[in-house]
C-alpha positions in Angstrom: 0.0 0.0 0.0 2.8 2.4 1.0 4.6 1.6 -2.3 1.4 2.4 -4.2 1.0 5.8 -2.5 4.6 6.7 -3.2 4.2 5.7 -6.8 1.1 7.9 -7.1 2.8 10.8 -5.4 5.8 10.5 -7.7 3.5 10.3 -10.8 1.5 13.4 -9.7 4.8 15.3 -9.0 6.2 14.3 -12.4 3.0 15.6 -14.1 3.2 18.9 -12.3 0.1 18.3 -10.2 0.0 19.9 -6.8 -2.4 21.8 -4.6 -0.5 25.0 -5.4 -1.0 24.5 -9.1 -4.7 23.7 -8.9 -6.9 26.4 -10.5 -9.0 28.5 -8.0 -12.6 27.4 -7.7 -15.4 28.9 -9.7 -18.7 30.2 -8.1 -20.6 27.0 -9.1 -23.5 28.1 -6.9 -24.4 30.5 -9.7 -25.6 27.5 -11.8 -29.3 27.6 -12.6 -32.0 29.8 -14.0 -32.5 33.1 -12.1 -35.4 35.5 -12.7 -36.0 39.1 -11.6 -39.4 40.8 -12.1 -38.5 44.2 -10.7 -39.1 47.0 -13.3 -39.3 44.6 -16.2 -38.0 41.1 -16.6 -34.3 40.1 -16.3 -33.3 36.4 -16.5 -29.9 34.9 -16.1 -29.1 31.3 -16.9 -25.8 29.7 -15.8 -24.5 26.3 -16.7 -21.2 24.4 -16.2 -20.9 23.8 -12.5 -18.0 21.5 -11.7 -16.3 22.0 -15.1 -14.1 25.0 -14.2 -15.9 27.2 -16.7 -19.4 28.7 -16.2 -21.4 29.9 -19.2 -24.2 32.4 -18.8 -26.8 34.3 -20.7 -28.7 37.3 -19.6 -32.0 38.4 -21.2 -33.6 41.7 -20.3 -37.1 42.6 -21.4 -38.8 46.0 -21.0 -37.4 49.5 -21.3 -33.8 48.3 -21.1 -34.2 45.3 -23.4 -31.1 43.5 -24.4 -29.0 40.4 -24.0 -25.5 39.5 -22.8 -23.3 36.5 -23.2 -21.3 35.8 -20.0 -18.4 33.4 -19.1 -16.4 32.8 -16.0 -13.3 30.9 -17.0 -9.5 30.7 -16.4 -7.5 33.7 -17.4 -3.9 34.2 -18.5 -2.8 34.9 -14.9 -3.9 31.5 -13.6 -7.0 32.9 -11.9 -10.5 33.3 -13.2 -12.3 36.2 -14.9 -15.8 37.2 -15.8 -16.0 37.8 -19.5 -19.0 40.0 -20.7 -20.3 40.5 -24.2 -23.3 42.9 -24.0 -25.6 42.4 -27.0 -23.0 39.9 -28.3 -20.4 42.6 -28.8 -16.9 41.3 -29.4 -14.3 41.2 -28.0 -15.5 40.4 -24.5 -14.7 42.7 -21.6 -12.7 41.0 -18.9 -13.3 41.5 -15.1 -10.8 39.6 -12.9 -12.1 37.6 -10.0 -10.7 39.4 -6.9 -12.7 37.6 -4.2 -14.6 34.4 -3.8 -15.7 33.7 -0.3 -18.6 31.4 0.4 -21.6 32.5 -1.7 -20.1 35.9 -2.7 -17.9 36.7 -5.6 -16.4 40.0 -6.8 -14.9 40.8 -10.2 -13.1 44.0 -11.1 -11.8 45.9 -14.2 -10.6 49.3 -12.9 -9.9 50.5 -16.5 -13.5 50.0 -17.7 -15.8 53.0 -17.8 -18.9 51.4 -16.2 -19.2 49.0 -14.5 -15.8 48.5 -12.9 -17.0 46.0 -10.3 -19.5 43.1 -10.6 -20.7 41.4 -7.4 -22.9 38.3 -7.1 -24.1 37.0 -3.7 -26.4 34.1 -3.1 -28.6 33.6 -0.1 -30.4 30.3 -0.4 -32.8 30.7 -3.4 -32.1 34.4 -3.9 -29.3 35.8 -6.0 -28.3 39.4 -5.6 -26.3 41.0 -8.4 -24.7 44.4 -8.4 -22.7 46.4 -10.9 -20.9 49.5 -9.7 -18.1 52.0 -10.1 -15.0 51.3 -7.9 -16.0 54.2 -5.6 -19.6 52.9 -5.5 -20.9 56.4 -6.6 -22.7 54.6 -9.5 -24.5 51.3 -9.2 -27.4 49.1 -10.2 -28.8 46.1 -8.3 -31.0 43.1 -9.1 -32.5 40.4 -6.9 -33.2 37.2 -8.7 -35.0 34.1 -7.5 -34.4 30.6 -8.7 -37.0 29.7 -11.3 -38.0 27.0 -13.7 -36.1 27.2 -17.0 -37.7 29.9 -19.3 -40.1 31.0 -16.6 -41.4 34.6 -17.1 -42.9 37.3 -14.9 -46.3 37.3 -16.6 
């Protein structure tokens, strides 16, 4: 048994596998269909929990109608970033994950005009999302509830 463990440890070491090289976790608790009915309808759908990459789509109906393709994935620095493509616009804008603690994640891009910070926080079946300027002088908030896929506010 000891020889097997030593062999496995040697193999992992030779392959460059270590706890220090493991990518940081992703906020897999975002996974699911989330709906906000405050001042129109906003829906976000996130998939990919457990894969190291989360893919999301946001669909807004009402006065501020639009859509956004979203992705949380590994970045060139070895961390994770939130990549946003409002109305499908390319290239994506990158916001680096600066904090992931429990059911709260914060992404920042201090060179972007607005938003500069994106925050998601989950409390059971409610997902709070906020975008803001770094000094918090500008901001927008949404409260989503978990819903059935393609549910609507009507």
